[in-house]
LOKE-197356 format. One record per atom (N, C-alpha, C, O): x, y, z. Coordinates in steps of 0.05 Angstrom, whole numbers, plus 5000, padded with zeros to 4 digits. Layout:
N
XYZ;...
end
This chain:
326
556922748500;557822988515;555223158519;553523178501;555023278542;552823448548;553823718556;555723748572;552523928545;553124208555;550524258573;548324298564;551124268598;548724278618;547024018613;548023798618;544524038604;542923828600;542423788571;540823618563;544023948553;543623938524;545423718514;547823718521;544423518498;546023308487;547223408461;545923508442;549923378460;551123498437;552623288421;554323358404;552223028426;553422798413;555722668428;556822798446;556322428421;558222278433;561122418434;562522438454;561822498410;564422668406;563722888385;564422858362;562323098394;561223308375;563623448359;565723508369;562923478333;564623648315;562923888311;560723868300;563924108321;562624368320;563424578300;565724598293;561624738291;562224958275;562725208291;560925288307;565125348289;565925568307;564325818297;563625848273;563825978315;562726238308;564526418294;566726468304;563826528271;565726698252;564026928241;561926888230;565027168245;563627408236;563427388205;565327328191;560727458196;560127438167;560527198154;560827198129;560526968170;560826718159;558426528169;556926418154;558426508196;556426308206;553726438209;552726458232;552626528187;549926628187;548026388185;549026158182;545426418187;543626198187;543826008159;543525758160;544226138136;544425938112;546825778115;546625538107;549225878125;551525708126;551425528149;552525308148;550225598170;549925418193;548325168185;549024948192;545925228170;544424998163;545724818143;545224578142;547424948126;548924788107;550924588123;551224348117;552124708143;554224528157;552624348173;553624128177;550224398183;548824188198;548023958179;548223728187;547224028154;546523838134;549023658128;548623428120;551423738132;553723578127;554923458151;557123358150;553423478174;554223348196;555223488220;556023348239;555223758220;556223898243;554323848266;551923888262;555223768289;553623698312;552423938328;550223928339;554024158329;553224398344;554024638326;556224628313;552524828325;553125068310;552825338328;551325338348;554225528321;554125788335;553426018316;554026008292;552126218328;551526478313;554226608308;556326538320;554126798292;556326988289;556527108318;554627098333;558827228325;559127348351;557727608348;557827748328;556127678371;554427918372;555528108394;556228028416;555528358387;556628548406;554228618428;551928668421;554928608452;553228648473;551828918471;549428948474;553629128464;552429398464;550529428440;548529578442;551129278418;549229288396;546529178404;544429288397;546628968418;544128838427;542429008445;540029028441;543729128464;542129268484;541329538474;539629668487;542429618451;541629878439;539729818417;538830008403;539029568412;536929478393;537929558365;536329648348;540729518358;541629548332;540629318315;540929078322;539329388292;538129158277;540028948269;539228718270;542529008262;544328808253;545028608275;545328358271;545228718298;545828538322;543328388329;543628138333;540928508330;538828358336;538128118318;537327908327;538528178293;537927958272;539827728275;539127508266;542227758288;543927538291;543027348312;544327148317;540827418326;539727248345;537927018334;537426818347;537127068308;535426888296;536726628287;539026628278;535226408291;535926148282;533525968278;531426018290;533825758262;531525578258;531725328275;533925248284;529525208281;529424968298;531324738287;532224568303;531724738260;533324518248;536324558254;537924378249;537024798264;539924828270;540624728297;543024688301;538724678316;539324578341;541224318343;540824138326;543024298362;543524518384;545124748373;547124708359;544224968380;545425208375;546025388395;544425418414;548425548394;549225728416;549425998405;550426038382;548526178418;548726468412;551126568428;551326528452;553026688413;555526798423;555427088426;554727228407;556127188449;556327498455;559027588462;560727418470;559627838459;562327938468;561728208478;559728338472;563628298495;563728568507;565428578530;566628378537;565728798543;567528828565;566228958590;567528988610;563629048587;562129178609;560328958621;558828828607;560528928648;558928728662;556128758657;554728558650;555028998662;552129058659;551128998633;549028868630;552829108612;551829068584;551928768576;550228678561;553828618586;553928348580;551528198592;550428018580;550828268616;548528138629;546028188615;544328008610;545828448607;543228518591;543128398565;541028318555;545428368552;545428248527;545127938529;544027808511;546127818550;545427528554;542627488560;541627288550;541227658574;538527628578;536927638554;534927498551;537627818534;536327848509;537027578492;535327488476;539227478494;540027228480;538426998492;537526818478;538027008518;536526798532;533626788522;532626568519;532427028517;529927048508;529326918480;527226828473;531626928466;531426808437;531426488437;531326358416;531526378461;531426088466;533325918451;532425738437;536025978454;538125808442;538225568462;536825558482;540125388454;540925178471;542625258495;542525158517;544425448486;546325548508;547425808497;547125868473;548625968515;549726238508;552726198513;553626088533;554226288493;556926278494;558426548495;557826728479;560426578513;561926828517;564326818502;565826628503;564927048486;567327038470;569427198485;569227438489;571427038494;573727168508;576227088493;578327068505;575827048466;578326978449;578527098424;580627048411;576727258413;577127388386;579527568387;579727738405;581327538367;583827678370;583827938351;585828078350;581727988338;581528198319;581928478333;580628538353;583528638321;584228888334;581929068341;581929188363;579829078323;577629258327;576029178351;574929348365;576028908356;574828808380;576328838406;575328928427;578828768404;580728778426;581129068437;581129118461;581329258417;581729538424;579329648441;579729838456;577029538438;574629618454;574529458478;572529478493;576329298485;576229158509;575028868508;574928718528;574028798485;572528548483;574228308472;576628338467;573028078470;574427848459;577027768477;576827718501;579327738463;581627658477;582727868495;584527808510;581828108494;582828328512;582428238539;584128308555;580228088545;579627988573;581827828584;582027798608;583627708568;585627558578;587827708591;589627598603;587627978589;589428168604;587928268628;589128428643;585428188634;583828258656;582428028666;580028028664;583627838677;582127598686;580027648705;577827538702;580427818727;578327868746;575727978732;573527918740;576028148713;573728258698;572428018681;570027998681;574027848668;573127618655;571327438672;569227338664;572327398698;570927208715;568327358725;566227238727;568527628730;566227758739;564027768719;561627748726;564727788693;562827788672;561427498670;559027458666;563327298672;562227028669;560226948690;558126838684;560927018716;559326928739;556727098737;554626988743;556727348729;554327508728;552627408708;550227388712;553627318684;551927218663;550826958669;548426908663;552426778683;551226528693;549026538709;547126388705;549126728728;547026778748;544626928736;542426948748;545027048712;542627208702;541027058681;538927158674;541926828672;540326688650;539326408659;540126298679;537526318643;536426048650;537425808638;536525578644;539425848619;540425618607;543525608607;544825808614;544825378598;547725368602;549425598587;548925688565;551425668603;553325848592;556025718587;557125568603;557125768564;559825658556;561625888549;560726108544;564125838550;566126038543;568125928521;568825698520;569026118504;570926038484;573126258487;572626498486;575726148491;577826338494;580426198484;580225988472;582726328490;585226238479;587126158503;586326158526;589726078496;591525988516;592426208535;593226168558;592326448525;593226688541;593726918522;593326898498;594627148532;595027358517;597527338499;597327408475;599627248509;602027198493;603526968504;602526828522;605926918494;607626688500;608226698530;608426488543;608526928541;609426968571;606926948590;607326968615;604526918579;602226918598;600226708589;597926768585;601026478586;599226258580;597826148605;598925988620;595626248610;594226228636;591926018636;590525988655;591625888615;589325738609;588725518631;586425478638;590725378641;590325168657;589025258682;587125128691;589925468695;588625558719;586125708712;584125688726;586125868688;583725998682;581225808678;578925878684;581725568668;579525368664;578125318691;575725308693;579825278711;578925228736;576925458748;574825418759;578225688743;576825928753;573925958738;571926008751;573925918713;571725938696;569525728707;567125778710;570625488711;568525278721;567525358747;565125318752;569325478765;568025568791;566125788789;564625838808;566025948766;563926138763;561526018749;559626168744;561525758744;558825618736;558625558706;556425488698;560725588689;560225538662;559925228657;560925078673;558525138635;557824898628;559524758608;559124528603;561424898598;563124818578;565225008569;564825248571;567624918560;569725098554;571125008527;572024778524;571225208508;572725148483;575325308484;575325548490;577425168478;580025308477;581325298449;581825088437;581925538440;583525568416;586425548423;587325698441;587925378411;590625308417;592725518408;594925448401;592025768409;593925988404;593626198425;591526208439;595526378428;595226618444;594126858425;594026848400;593327048438;592227278423;594427398407;593827478385;596827408417;599227518400;599727368374;600627478354;599127108374;599326938351;597426998329;597926958305;595027118339;592727158320;592026888308;591226708323;592326858281;591826588270;594426488256;594326318238;596626578263;599126498252;600426278268;599626218291;602426138255;603825928271;602125688274;599925668263;603125508289;601925248294;600225268321;601125378341;597625148319;596225148347;597624948364;598424738355;597725028390;599024848409;596924718426;595624848443;596624458422;594624308437;595424198462;593724068475;598124238470;599224118493;597624218519;596924058537;597224488520;595824598544;592824528544;591424518565;591924478518;588924378518;588824138532;587024088548;590923958526;590823698538;591223728568;590123568583;592723908577;593223948607;590424018620;589723928642;589124178605;586224268618;584624048620;583324008641;584423878597;582623658597;583323438617;581523308627;585823398621;586523208640;587123298669;588423158685;586023518674;586123648701;583823498717;581523528709;584423348738;582423198753;580223368765;578023268772;581023628769;578923808783;576923888762;574823998771;577223868739;575323968718;573323748711;574023518704;570823828712;568523648706;567023728681;565523568670;567323978673;565924078649;567123968623;569523898622;565623948603;566923858576;569024068564;568524308565;571123968555;573024128541;573024088511;573123858502;572924288496;572824258466;575424398455;575924618463;576824278439;579224378426;578624508399;576824438384;580324718393;580024878370;582624968359;584325038375;583024958333;585525048320;586724838303;587324618313;587124888278;588424718257;587224468252;588624288244;584524438256;583124208248;582324248218;580524408212;583624088201;583224138172;582223898160;581423908137;582123668172;581223418161;580823188183;581223238206;580022958173;579622748192;582022648206;581822558229;584522658192;586822568204;587722768228;588522678250;587623028223;588323208244;586323188267;587223208290;583723158263;581923138282;582522888301;582422898326;583022658289;583522428302;586122448318;586222358341;588222578308;590622618320;590322788346;591522738367;588623008343;588423168368;586523038389;586823088413;584722888380;583122738400;584922538416;584922518440;586422388401;588222188414;590322338431;591022238453;591422568423;593322708439;592422828464;593922848483;589722918465;588823078488;586522948503;586122998527;584922768489;582522668502;580222868504;578322818519;580323088489;578323278489;575523158485;575322948474;573523288494;570823178493;569423248466;567423128459;570623428450;569623498424;571423678410;573023798424;571323728385;572823918370;571124118357;568724068351;572324358352;570924568336;572524658313;574924708315;571224678291;572624768266;571625048258;569325108258;573625208252;573125488244;573825538216;572225478198;575925638210;576725728182;576725478163;576225518140;577125238172;577325008157;574524958146;574324808126;572425058156;569625008146;568825238125;566725208111;570425468123;569525658104;569625558076;571625458066;567325578061;567225468035;567725178033;568225068011;567425038056;567924738057;566224608078;567324498097;563624628075;561724488093;562224198095;561624068115;563424078074;563923798072;565823698092;566023458096;567323868106;569323788124;568023638148;569223458159;565623728156;564423578178;563723298169;564023108186;562723248144;562122968135;564722798135;564722568143;566922928125;569522788121;570622728149;571522508154;570622928167;571922868193;570322658208;571622478219;567722678209;566222488224;566522198211;566521988224;566722188185;567121918173;569821798181;570021558186;571821968183;574721868190;574621788220;575821588227;573221948237;573221898265;571821628271;572621498290;569721558254;568021318259;569321078246;569020858256;570921118223;571720878209;574820868205;575920658198;576121098209;579121108203;579621128174;581921098166;577521158158;578021168128;577521448118;575821588127;579221528099;578921788085;576521788065;576321618047;574821968068;572621988048;573322168027;574222388032;572822098000;573522267980;571922537981;569522547987;573122747974;572123017973;569923047953;569722867936;568523257953;566223297934;567423357905;569623467902;565923277885;566623337858;565723617852;564323747867;566423677829;565823987818;562824027818;561824237826;561323807807;558423837806;557123887832;555424067834;557823747853;556823777879;557824057891;556324197905;560224127885;561224397896;559124617882;558124797896;558724597857;557224827845;554324817856;553025017861;553324567858;550424557869;550324667896;548424817903;552224597914;552024687941;552624997943;551225147957;554525087928;555325377928;552825527919;552025727931;551525437897;549025567887;546725577907;545325777909;546425347922;544325347941;545025527965;543325657976;547625527973;548525697994;548025997987;546826138003;548726087963;548126357956;545226437953;544526667959;543626247944;540626297942;539426337969;537826517974;540326167987;539426198015;540226438029;538726558044;542726508022;543726748033;542426988025;541927168041;541727017998;540227237986;537627267999;536727488005;536127028003;533627038017;533827128046;531827218058;536027088057;536427178084;537127468087;535927598104;539027568072;539827838076;540128018051;541428228051;539027918030;538928098005;541028047987;543127927995;540828137962;542728067943;545528187946;547528037943;545928447950;548328567952;549928467975;552228397971;548828468000;550328378023;551228088019;553428018028;549627918007;550127628003;552427597983;554327447987;552327757961;554427747942;557127807954;559027667948;557328017970;559728097985;560727898004;563027828005;558927808020;559727608040;560527338030;562327208041;559127258010;559726967999;562426977985;563626767980;563427207977;566027217965;568127077983;570126967972;567827068010;569826968027;569926648023;571826518029;567726548012;567426238010;568626157982;569625927980;568526317962;569426217934;572026097933;572125877922;574326207943;576826097940;576825817952;578325647942;575325767973;575425497983;573425297970;573925057968;571225407962;569325227948;570625117925;570124887919;572325267909;573425167884;576625157885;578025207865;577525087909;580525037911;581224787897;579624597898;583624777884;584724537873;583824477843;584524277831;582224677832;581424637806;583424767787;584124997791;584524617767;586524727751;585624967733;583424967723;587225167730;586725397713;584225537721;582825637703;583425557748;580925657756;581125957763;579126087767;583526077764;583926357772;582226547758;580926717772;582026537730;580126747717;577226717726;575826917729;576426487729;573626457740;573426567768;571526717773;575326507787;575226607813;575326917815;573827047830;576927027799;577027317797;574227437788;573427637799;573027317770;570327407761;568227387782;566627567786;568327167796;566427077817;566727317839;564727427848;569327377847;569827567866;568927847860;568528007878;568527897837;567728187826;564828207816;563928427811;563327987811;560927977802;558928127820;559228107844;557028277810;555428427829;552428357826;550828487839;551628147811;548928057811;548827757812;550827627806;546627647819;546227357822;546327247792;547527037786;545127407775;545027307746;548027257737;548727047725;549627447743;552527427733;553927177745;555327037731;553427127772;554526927785;553526647771;555126477764;550926617767;550026387754;550926337725;551226107716;551426567710;552526547684;555426437685;556326277669;556826537706;559526427711;559526127718;561225977708;557626047734;557425767741;557025607715;558225387712;555225707698;554525557674;557225517656;557725307644;558825747656;561325717641;563325517652;564925387638;563225497679;564825287693;564025027686;565724857681;561424977685;560424707679;561224647650;562124427644;560824827632;561824787604;564524707602;565224507588;566324857616;569224797614;569924537627;571324367615;569124497651;570124267668;568424017668;569423797671;565924067663;563923827668;562723727640;562623487634;562023907626;560623827598;562523857574;561923967553;564823757579;566823727557;565823567534;567223527514;
end
């Protein structure tokens, strides 16, 4: 599959952009475990053009992360064009437009999935960005705003007409947020529309190799994107790709590997953004890193409240003593 002229793999398994999750340390970790394409956290267009340090820093990535996409969001045409040009200067492999984030603080400002209520504006932003930058532009969106406005089949054609080089579809409406079951039926309709020539990537409820294979068989999509299923679980890319290639389930990581990877993730995060911010953001990963371990709740609660790296590593040592070095 190609995004423009960028080779993404025969059937790429991608890491979705997620706020406070897909920073450089976690993206690199997922690449190490087999993610074919990664995305930055989504970046506010207004923050970029106003030179807000937090937004600017999200443009950074390493060469070893490629292929990598920079994702931006916003609702103002001029601001999105200016932000796209700044992203273009950072030299990613492609630029992704977020028209799917359902979070209230984004939607209330007219960004993300809010554009599903103003398709003409979405299309104007898309075409303006495509014409303004030098590299491929992709879009990530949802089926529609709600159950009564699932517009994705026609919208996909309209976005292609504006010049995008790829489309990722999350199989839920904005009204669903992340609840209920993702509906891949319309994703399949988009993929099998003979008028569409751009690659179509499916997203939603990919939790393991079996679900990935089922969705590929059901829809014929060109690739899949994994979001929440990757949080605290970078191994999911290794497991999904192994199953897609062999049809066999790969055993999950043991506790020793989980501890080693979690520790490496935390150290890389501290080097990237400092101790306090890293400790707070890494908490989102702990319940997933250590899921399924019996009687682990007391350790999890302590990990979630620890405020120094030293305390975290002391807890890790206690975990080793209790579960590994019996």
